[in-house]
KEKOLTI-14448 format. One line per 5 residues: for each residue x, y, z of C-alpha. Coordinates in steps of 0.2 Angstrom, whole numbers, plus 5000, padded with zeros to 4 digits. Layout:
residues N
X/Y/Z ~ ...
//
This chain:
residues 441
4226/4697/5607 ~ 4212/4701/5595 ~ 4206/4715/5606 ~ 4222/4723/5606 ~ 4223/4721/5587
4206/4729/5585 ~ 4211/4744/5596 ~ 4227/4747/5586 ~ 4217/4745/5570 ~ 4204/4758/5576
4218/4770/5582 ~ 4226/4769/5566 ~ 4211/4772/5555 ~ 4206/4787/5566 ~ 4223/4794/5564
4222/4792/5546 ~ 4206/4801/5544 ~ 4212/4815/5555 ~ 4227/4816/5544 ~ 4216/4817/5529
4205/4830/5536 ~ 4221/4840/5541 ~ 4228/4839/5524 ~ 4212/4844/5516 ~ 4210/4859/5528
4228/4864/5526 ~ 4227/4863/5507 ~ 4211/4874/5507 ~ 4219/4887/5518 ~ 4234/4887/5506
4222/4889/5491 ~ 4213/4903/5501 ~ 4229/4912/5505 ~ 4235/4911/5488 ~ 4219/4918/5481
4219/4931/5494 ~ 4237/4936/5490 ~ 4233/4936/5471 ~ 4218/4947/5474 ~ 4227/4959/5485
4241/4960/5473 ~ 4229/4963/5459 ~ 4219/4976/5468 ~ 4235/4985/5475 ~ 4245/4986/5460
4234/4990/5444 ~ 4250/4997/5436 ~ 4258/4980/5436 ~ 4243/4974/5425 ~ 4245/4988/5414
4263/4985/5411 ~ 4258/4967/5406 ~ 4247/4974/5392 ~ 4230/4976/5401 ~ 4221/4993/5400
4224/5004/5415 ~ 4216/5021/5419 ~ 4234/5028/5423 ~ 4241/5026/5405 ~ 4245/5044/5404
4256/5044/5419 ~ 4265/5029/5412 ~ 4269/5038/5396 ~ 4275/5053/5406 ~ 4286/5042/5416
4293/5035/5399 ~ 4296/5053/5393 ~ 4305/5057/5409 ~ 4316/5042/5407 ~ 4320/5047/5389
4324/5065/5395 ~ 4336/5058/5408 ~ 4345/5048/5395 ~ 4348/5064/5384 ~ 4355/5072/5399
4367/5058/5402 ~ 4372/5059/5384 ~ 4375/5078/5386 ~ 4385/5075/5402 ~ 4396/5062/5393
4399/5074/5378 ~ 4404/5087/5391 ~ 4416/5075/5400 ~ 4423/5070/5383 ~ 4426/5088/5378
4434/5092/5395 ~ 4445/5077/5393 ~ 4450/5082/5375 ~ 4454/5100/5382 ~ 4465/5092/5395
4474/5081/5383 ~ 4477/5096/5371 ~ 4483/5106/5386 ~ 4495/5092/5391 ~ 4501/5090/5373
4504/5109/5372 ~ 4514/5109/5388 ~ 4524/5094/5382 ~ 4528/5103/5366 ~ 4532/5119/5375
4544/5109/5386 ~ 4552/5101/5371 ~ 4554/5118/5363 ~ 4563/5124/5379 ~ 4574/5109/5379
4578/5112/5361 ~ 4582/5131/5364 ~ 4593/5126/5379 ~ 4602/5113/5368 ~ 4605/5125/5354
4611/5138/5367 ~ 4623/5126/5374 ~ 4630/5121/5357 ~ 4631/5139/5352 ~ 4641/5143/5368
4652/5128/5364 ~ 4655/5135/5346 ~ 4660/5152/5353 ~ 4674/5144/5364 ~ 4691/5149/5357
4697/5132/5352 ~ 4681/5130/5341 ~ 4679/5148/5335 ~ 4697/5149/5329 ~ 4692/5137/5316
4680/5149/5308 ~ 4694/5163/5306 ~ 4703/5165/5290 ~ 4719/5176/5288 ~ 4719/5185/5272
4737/5189/5267 ~ 4740/5202/5253 ~ 4750/5195/5238 ~ 4763/5209/5239 ~ 4770/5202/5255
4775/5186/5246 ~ 4788/5196/5237 ~ 4798/5195/5253 ~ 4806/5178/5255 ~ 4804/5180/5274
4785/5178/5272 ~ 4787/5159/5271 ~ 4790/5159/5290 ~ 4772/5166/5292 ~ 4764/5154/5280
4773/5138/5287 ~ 4768/5143/5305 ~ 4749/5146/5299 ~ 4749/5129/5290 ~ 4757/5120/5305
4744/5127/5317 ~ 4731/5121/5304 ~ 4723/5139/5303 ~ 4715/5144/5287 ~ 4724/5157/5277
4721/5164/5259 ~ 4732/5175/5247 ~ 4723/5189/5240 ~ 4727/5204/5229 ~ 4714/5217/5235
4711/5228/5250 ~ 4725/5238/5259 ~ 4743/5233/5251 ~ 4755/5224/5263 ~ 4741/5220/5274
4734/5205/5284 ~ 4716/5205/5289 ~ 4704/5192/5296 ~ 4687/5186/5292 ~ 4675/5174/5300
4661/5163/5295 ~ 4644/5165/5303 ~ 4641/5151/5315 ~ 4625/5140/5314 ~ 4620/5125/5325
4616/5109/5316 ~ 4604/5096/5321 ~ 4618/5084/5327 ~ 4631/5087/5339 ~ 4643/5093/5326
4645/5111/5321 ~ 4647/5120/5304 ~ 4650/5138/5299 ~ 4636/5144/5289 ~ 4628/5161/5287
4615/5167/5299 ~ 4607/5184/5300 ~ 4614/5197/5289 ~ 4624/5210/5299 ~ 4632/5226/5294
4649/5219/5291 ~ 4643/5203/5283 ~ 4642/5200/5265 ~ 4631/5189/5255 ~ 4641/5173/5258
4640/5175/5277 ~ 4657/5181/5279 ~ 4660/5194/5293 ~ 4676/5204/5292 ~ 4685/5208/5308
4690/5226/5313 ~ 4709/5222/5316 ~ 4721/5225/5301 ~ 4740/5223/5301 ~ 4750/5233/5288
4768/5225/5287 ~ 4781/5237/5279 ~ 4800/5238/5279 ~ 4810/5252/5285 ~ 4812/5260/5268
4794/5260/5266 ~ 4792/5269/5282 ~ 4805/5282/5276 ~ 4794/5285/5260 ~ 4779/5287/5272
4789/5300/5282 ~ 4794/5309/5266 ~ 4776/5309/5259 ~ 4770/5316/5276 ~ 4783/5330/5275
4777/5335/5257 ~ 4759/5339/5264 ~ 4759/5357/5267 ~ 4740/5362/5268 ~ 4730/5359/5283
4717/5349/5274 ~ 4729/5334/5273 ~ 4728/5333/5292 ~ 4710/5328/5290 ~ 4713/5314/5278
4712/5323/5261 ~ 4725/5318/5248 ~ 4737/5328/5239 ~ 4742/5326/5221 ~ 4757/5316/5216
4764/5299/5216 ~ 4755/5287/5229 ~ 4765/5280/5243 ~ 4760/5268/5257 ~ 4754/5282/5267
4742/5287/5253 ~ 4735/5270/5252 ~ 4733/5270/5270 ~ 4723/5286/5271 ~ 4712/5280/5257
4708/5264/5265 ~ 4704/5272/5282 ~ 4693/5284/5273 ~ 4684/5271/5264 ~ 4682/5258/5278
4676/5266/5294 ~ 4679/5257/5310 ~ 4694/5248/5306 ~ 4709/5247/5318 ~ 4725/5247/5308
4742/5243/5316 ~ 4758/5246/5306 ~ 4772/5233/5309 ~ 4789/5240/5303 ~ 4802/5227/5301
4820/5232/5305 ~ 4830/5216/5301 ~ 4848/5212/5303 ~ 4851/5209/5285 ~ 4844/5226/5281
4856/5234/5294 ~ 4871/5226/5286 ~ 4866/5228/5268 ~ 4865/5246/5264 ~ 4872/5255/5279
4885/5252/5292 ~ 4879/5252/5311 ~ 4885/5270/5313 ~ 4877/5276/5297 ~ 4861/5267/5301
4860/5276/5318 ~ 4864/5293/5310 ~ 4851/5290/5298 ~ 4838/5287/5312 ~ 4844/5302/5321
4841/5313/5306 ~ 4824/5307/5303 ~ 4819/5305/5321 ~ 4809/5321/5322 ~ 4800/5318/5306
4796/5300/5311 ~ 4790/5305/5328 ~ 4779/5318/5319 ~ 4771/5305/5308 ~ 4768/5293/5322
4759/5306/5332 ~ 4749/5311/5317 ~ 4744/5293/5314 ~ 4739/5290/5332 ~ 4729/5305/5335
4720/5308/5318 ~ 4718/5290/5312 ~ 4720/5279/5328 ~ 4735/5269/5320 ~ 4748/5262/5331
4766/5258/5324 ~ 4777/5244/5331 ~ 4795/5241/5326 ~ 4799/5222/5325 ~ 4815/5213/5321
4811/5202/5306 ~ 4797/5190/5300 ~ 4798/5179/5315 ~ 4792/5193/5327 ~ 4779/5198/5314
4773/5179/5314 ~ 4773/5179/5333 ~ 4762/5195/5332 ~ 4750/5188/5319 ~ 4748/5172/5330
4745/5182/5346 ~ 4732/5193/5337 ~ 4723/5178/5329 ~ 4722/5170/5346 ~ 4715/5186/5354
4702/5187/5340 ~ 4696/5169/5344 ~ 4694/5173/5362 ~ 4684/5189/5360 ~ 4667/5182/5357
4668/5170/5372 ~ 4674/5184/5383 ~ 4660/5196/5377 ~ 4647/5182/5381 ~ 4654/5177/5398
4660/5194/5403 ~ 4661/5201/5421 ~ 4645/5206/5429 ~ 4640/5224/5432 ~ 4641/5221/5451
4657/5226/5459 ~ 4658/5211/5471 ~ 4661/5192/5468 ~ 4645/5183/5463 ~ 4653/5165/5466
4648/5155/5481 ~ 4633/5150/5490 ~ 4631/5166/5500 ~ 4626/5175/5484 ~ 4611/5165/5481
4600/5176/5492 ~ 4590/5174/5508 ~ 4572/5169/5508 ~ 4561/5182/5518 ~ 4544/5176/5524
4529/5188/5527 ~ 4531/5187/5545 ~ 4549/5194/5544 ~ 4558/5178/5546 ~ 4575/5180/5537
4577/5198/5538 ~ 4591/5196/5552 ~ 4601/5185/5540 ~ 4599/5198/5526 ~ 4605/5211/5538
4620/5200/5542 ~ 4624/5197/5524 ~ 4623/5215/5520 ~ 4637/5219/5533 ~ 4647/5203/5527
4648/5211/5509 ~ 4660/5224/5516 ~ 4678/5220/5512 ~ 4688/5210/5525 ~ 4672/5206/5536
4671/5188/5542 ~ 4654/5180/5547 ~ 4658/5182/5565 ~ 4661/5200/5564 ~ 4645/5203/5554
4636/5193/5567 ~ 4643/5203/5582 ~ 4636/5219/5574 ~ 4619/5212/5569 ~ 4617/5204/5587
4619/5220/5595 ~ 4608/5230/5583 ~ 4595/5218/5575 ~ 4590/5230/5561 ~ 4598/5245/5551
4584/5256/5558 ~ 4590/5252/5576 ~ 4608/5256/5572 ~ 4603/5272/5563 ~ 4593/5277/5579
4608/5274/5590 ~ 4618/5285/5578 ~ 4606/5299/5580 ~ 4606/5298/5599 ~ 4625/5301/5600
4630/5320/5601 ~ 4646/5319/5591 ~ 4652/5312/5575 ~ 4667/5304/5583 ~ 4656/5294/5595
4645/5288/5580 ~ 4660/5282/5571 ~ 4666/5272/5586 ~ 4649/5265/5591 ~ 4653/5248/5586
4671/5247/5589 ~ 4670/5239/5607 ~ 4658/5225/5602 ~ 4665/5208/5606 ~ 4667/5195/5592
4662/5178/5597 ~ 4673/5164/5590 ~ 4691/5161/5588 ~ 4705/5156/5600 ~ 4705/5173/5609
4693/5187/5612 ~ 4693/5201/5600 ~ 4683/5217/5596 ~ 4675/5223/5580 ~ 4688/5238/5580
4686/5256/5574 ~ 4691/5252/5556 ~ 4675/5241/5553 ~ 4665/5253/5564 ~ 4669/5268/5553
4665/5258/5537 ~ 4648/5253/5543 ~ 4645/5271/5549 ~ 4649/5277/5531 ~ 4639/5264/5523
4623/5269/5533 ~ 4625/5288/5534 ~ 4634/5294/5518 ~ 4624/5303/5505 ~ 4638/5300/5491
4635/5284/5481 ~ 4653/5285/5474 ~ 4661/5286/5491 ~ 4674/5272/5494 ~ 4670/5263/5510
4688/5257/5513
//
């Protein structure tokens, strides 16, 4: 038992010594390795020591690297400034584009509001009927005044201008910021005064039959030729004299004379036969006056029965004046065919020629009484105008040229049909005629 114990003790002691030797040798190796790595790092990277504050022979290069790093920073700052400036420019361009869009929207809004103001139901509110005070001496004028007030149209009594006249003025329109409208002066025009009032060119002169006879007599007293051009003669002034002076003073006015022949006047001074005889006696003189007024002064004369017909004429003329601006703005186009419909939008033609066939079909379809099927029959046989012109040139006689397209079959419909000689002749005239004013039908 003791031997075994000693052997174990020896084994253990030997192992302990060996482990101590191994530990010592391993620690020495670690120390040598660390020293070796430290030496290698110190010898291989002298710049590292220089960065720690030690003296290095490469100090100049280190300062150069620092200068290079500083210059790169300046370049970065300059690049940032450039990007900032570009961003500011883009923001300014975006703001300008936004402001431009807002201005365009405002212009379109004002144009729509102005168009709405020019509609007859709104424009009539800006018209004012000026009635001469002389007309109020006739009791029948109350019919006219009550009618204008009932329609809520503006009217005014004045004592200037042409006697026995009715004229119209309008306030210049101006669009306000809100949706409402007002009548304010805009740009100064030729017929506009300082208050923004524009005078219409239409003037009515309401006279009785007795005043017409006075005008006829005044016209008969004119014996010299100069009176035919508007010069006045000496003597008492009549309605005709006032009319001549007014037309001479105000150029561009269109005066219409309304002569009232009422039933009361007929039964008052004359009987029915006497009245007809009186008209027969002055028939030639009256016709001479009417022709003179129409030819030399562009004055028309209408004979009406009483104030009710005069009132109807005034109402009709006022409505016509209210419709005139809107009709002038939305007038008919200069083209002689209808522009409504999707077909008038045009056809897109590419650079490779795609779409020309459809244009050629539309050109034939523009002719009167030509259906799409008939136009398609012509363009299917001759895919371009040049091919059709070449086919016309190859035919010897004019009759054959006119009937070239007559036998083409039109596809579509319940039964088979042909283009016919009527359309064939119109297409021939369209392509070969040298007269731009020639009617194709």
